[in-house]
C-alpha positions in Angstrom: 10.5 -22.3 3.4 7.3 -24.3 3.6 4.1 -23.7 1.7 0.7 -24.8 2.8 -2.8 -23.8 1.7 -6.1 -23.3 3.5 -9.5 -22.6 2.2 -11.4 -19.5 3.3 -14.9 -20.4 4.7 -18.1 -18.4 4.2 -17.4 -16.9 7.6 -13.9 -15.7 6.4 -12.1 -18.2 8.6 -9.3 -20.6 7.8 -7.9 -23.7 9.6 -4.1 -23.5 10.0 -2.7 -26.7 8.6 -1.2 -29.2 11.0 2.3 -28.8 9.6 2.2 -25.1 10.1 0.8 -25.4 13.7 3.5 -28.0 14.5 6.4 -25.8 13.1 5.2 -22.7 14.9 4.3 -24.7 18.1 0.7 -23.4 18.1 -2.0 -24.9 20.3 -5.7 -24.2 20.6 -6.2 -20.8 22.2 -2.8 -19.4 21.2 -2.6 -15.9 19.6 -1.2 -15.3 16.2 -0.9 -12.1 14.3 -1.0 -11.4 10.6 1.4 -9.0 8.8 0.3 -7.6 5.5 3.2 -6.8 3.1 1.9 -5.7 -0.3 0.0 -8.7 -1.6 1.4 -11.1 1.0 0.1 -12.1 4.4 2.6 -13.4 7.0 1.3 -15.4 9.9 3.4 -15.2 13.0 2.9 -16.8 16.4 2.3 -14.4 19.2 3.0 -16.3 22.5 1.3 -14.5 25.4 -0.7 -12.3 23.0 0.1 -9.2 20.9 1.7 -7.3 23.7 4.2 -10.0 24.6 4.9 -10.8 20.9 5.6 -7.2 20.0 7.7 -6.4 23.1 11.1 -5.0 21.9 9.9 -4.1 18.4 11.6 -0.8 17.6 14.2 -1.1 20.3 17.1 -0.7 17.9 15.5 2.4 16.4 14.9 3.8 19.9 18.6 3.4 20.7 19.7 4.9 17.4 17.5 8.0 17.9 18.8 8.5 21.4 16.0 7.1 23.5 14.6 9.5 26.1 16.9 12.3 24.9 15.2 12.1 21.5 11.8 12.6 23.2 13.1 15.5 25.2 14.5 17.1 22.0 11.1 16.7 20.3 9.3 18.3 23.2 11.7 21.2 23.3 11.0 21.9 19.6 7.3 22.4 20.5 8.0 25.6 22.4 
């Protein structure tokens, strides 16, 4: 694990330290997203933007719940 620090500006911006940019392979114009877990914020690279970075999230849960069949069961319960 690597720890770096950055100072928050008066416009609420930070500069991502060079070591972090290098390790994540970030370049100017790249997207990142921030995950808030309690009092922690985790910075993750998001190559291709949020949609590309989040593709596949929840896939395991989707399979566990039965995929399309689970949606059908839920819809049937509405009637």
